[in-house]
C-alpha positions in Angstrom: -32.3 -19.9 8.4 -32.8 -23.4 9.6 -30.5 -25.1 12.1 -28.8 -27.2 9.4 -28.5 -24.4 6.9 -25.0 -22.8 6.4 -24.9 -19.0 7.1 -25.0 -16.8 4.0 -22.0 -14.6 3.5 -24.1 -11.5 4.1 -25.2 -13.0 7.5 -21.6 -13.6 8.5 -20.6 -10.1 7.3 -23.4 -8.5 9.3 -22.4 -10.4 12.4 -18.7 -9.4 11.9 -19.6 -5.8 11.3 -20.7 -5.5 15.0 -17.7 -7.4 16.3 -14.6 -6.2 18.3 -12.8 -4.9 15.2 -15.7 -2.6 14.3 -15.7 -1.3 17.9 -12.0 -0.7 17.9 -12.0 1.0 14.5 -14.8 3.2 15.5 -13.2 4.0 18.8 -9.9 4.7 17.1 -11.5 7.1 14.6 -13.3 9.0 17.3 -10.3 9.3 19.6 -7.9 10.3 16.8 -10.5 12.8 15.6 -10.7 14.3 19.1 -6.9 14.6 19.2 -6.7 16.1 15.7 -9.4 18.6 16.8 -7.5 19.5 20.0 -4.2 20.1 18.2 -6.0 22.0 15.4 -7.8 24.3 17.9 -4.4 25.2 19.4 -3.0 25.9 15.9 -5.8 28.2 14.7 -7.0 29.9 17.9 -5.1 29.3 21.1 -1.6 29.9 20.1 -2.3 32.8 17.7 -4.5 34.4 20.4 -1.8 34.1 23.0 0.8 35.5 20.6 -1.5 38.5 20.0 -1.5 39.4 23.7 2.1 40.7 23.2 2.7 39.9 26.9 5.1 37.0 27.6 3.9 36.7 31.2 0.3 36.2 30.1 1.6 33.7 27.6 3.5 31.7 30.3 0.5 31.9 32.7 -1.9 30.6 30.1 0.3 27.8 28.8 1.1 26.7 32.3 -2.7 26.6 33.0 -3.4 24.6 29.8 -0.7 22.1 30.5 -1.7 21.7 34.1 -5.3 21.0 33.1 -4.2 18.4 30.5 -1.6 16.8 32.7 -4.0 16.2 35.6 -6.9 14.9 33.4 -7.3 11.1 33.5 -9.9 11.2 30.7 -7.5 13.1 28.4 -4.6 10.8 29.3 -6.7 7.7 28.6 -8.0 9.0 25.3 -4.4 10.1 24.3 -3.0 6.6 24.8 -6.0 4.5 23.7 -5.9 6.4 20.4 -2.8 4.4 19.7 -3.7 1.1 21.3 -7.1 0.7 19.7 -5.9 1.0 16.0 -2.8 -1.1 16.7 -5.0 -3.9 18.1 -7.5 -3.5 15.2 -4.7 -3.7 12.7 -3.5 -7.0 14.2 -7.1 -8.4 14.2 -7.7 -7.4 10.6 -4.4 -8.9 9.5 -5.1 -12.2 11.3 -8.5 -12.4 9.5 -6.8 -11.9 6.2 -8.1 -8.4 5.6 -4.8 -7.0 4.5 -6.0 -3.7 3.0 -7.9 -2.8 6.1 -5.0 -3.9 8.3 -2.6 -1.7 6.3 -4.7 1.4 6.5 -5.2 0.8 10.2 -1.5 0.2 10.8 -0.7 3.4 8.9 -3.0 5.3 11.2 -1.4 3.7 14.2 2.1 4.5 12.9 1.2 8.2 12.2 -0.3 8.5 15.7 2.8 6.8 17.2 4.9 9.6 15.7 2.5 12.1 17.4 3.2 10.5 20.7 7.0 10.5 20.1 6.9 14.2 19.2 4.7 14.9 22.2 7.0 13.1 24.6 10.3 14.2 23.2 9.6 17.8 22.2 6.3 19.3 23.5 6.3 17.9 27.0 9.9 18.9 27.7 9.1 22.4 26.5 6.1 22.5 28.7 8.2 21.4 31.7 10.9 24.0 30.9 8.2 26.7 30.8 6.7 25.4 34.1 10.1 25.3 35.9 10.7 29.1 35.6 9.3 30.0 39.0 6.6 32.6 39.7 5.5 34.4 36.6 5.8 37.8 38.3 9.4 37.2 39.1 10.6 35.9 35.7 13.5 37.9 34.5 14.7 35.8 31.6 11.8 35.5 29.2 13.9 34.1 26.3 12.5 30.7 27.2 9.2 32.0 25.8 10.6 32.8 22.4 12.3 29.3 22.2 9.0 27.8 23.3 6.8 29.6 20.8 8.8 28.7 17.7 9.4 25.0 18.5 6.1 24.2 20.3 4.0 25.8 17.6 5.8 24.1 14.7 5.6 20.6 16.4 2.0 21.1 17.2 1.3 21.8 13.5 3.1 18.6 12.8 0.9 16.7 15.3 -2.2 18.2 13.7 -1.1 17.0 10.2 -0.2 13.5 11.5 -3.5 13.1 13.4 -5.4 14.3 10.3 -3.5 11.7 8.2 -4.3 9.0 10.8 -7.9 10.1 10.8 -8.0 9.8 7.1 -6.4 6.3 7.1 -8.9 5.2 9.8 -11.8 6.5 7.7 -10.6 4.4 4.8 -10.1 1.4 7.1 -13.6 1.7 8.4 -15.0 1.9 4.8 -13.0 -1.2 3.8 -13.9 -3.0 6.9 -17.6 -2.4 6.3 -17.3 -3.7 2.7 -15.4 -6.8 3.7 -17.2 -10.1 4.0 -15.9 -12.5 6.7 -13.2 -14.7 5.5 -11.4 -17.4 7.4 -7.6 -16.9 7.3 -5.8 -19.8 5.8 -3.8 -21.8 8.3 
């Protein structure tokens, strides 16, 4: 291309494909995928395995250890929150560029993941805190908290898995559309 020659649409699309929106969409997809995998692993192995122990004290000890490891993990906390911020930002960028379909799929992913956060902060974390507040495991006399915990926590974790999987699917569609889109200048 000579200095006075206008860029071809394919040149502009290639330049756009490596831009910030591509990075955000890719990051979003990876992070939401990691969260979906974490929740899925709890659904299919961790929680059934703990239930099979038949020992509520083992259950409490293990859940406290899992929650403590996650609560104190800055990498997890960052990934957990950036999994919302990255797609929300990408949706805004795509909308501003006139890429409505990509923006809608990305916004749908962000919305589904936002519900995951709401469920986590309003149901799962309070249950974790209630389980943690019971005192020394050896001295627990009222283990009814475990039964309440099991039913609600497991059900809402399945919901989080489904929502993360839906968000991951939407992000995959958004990435596909984004890759197919040629750069367009939004009308002012």
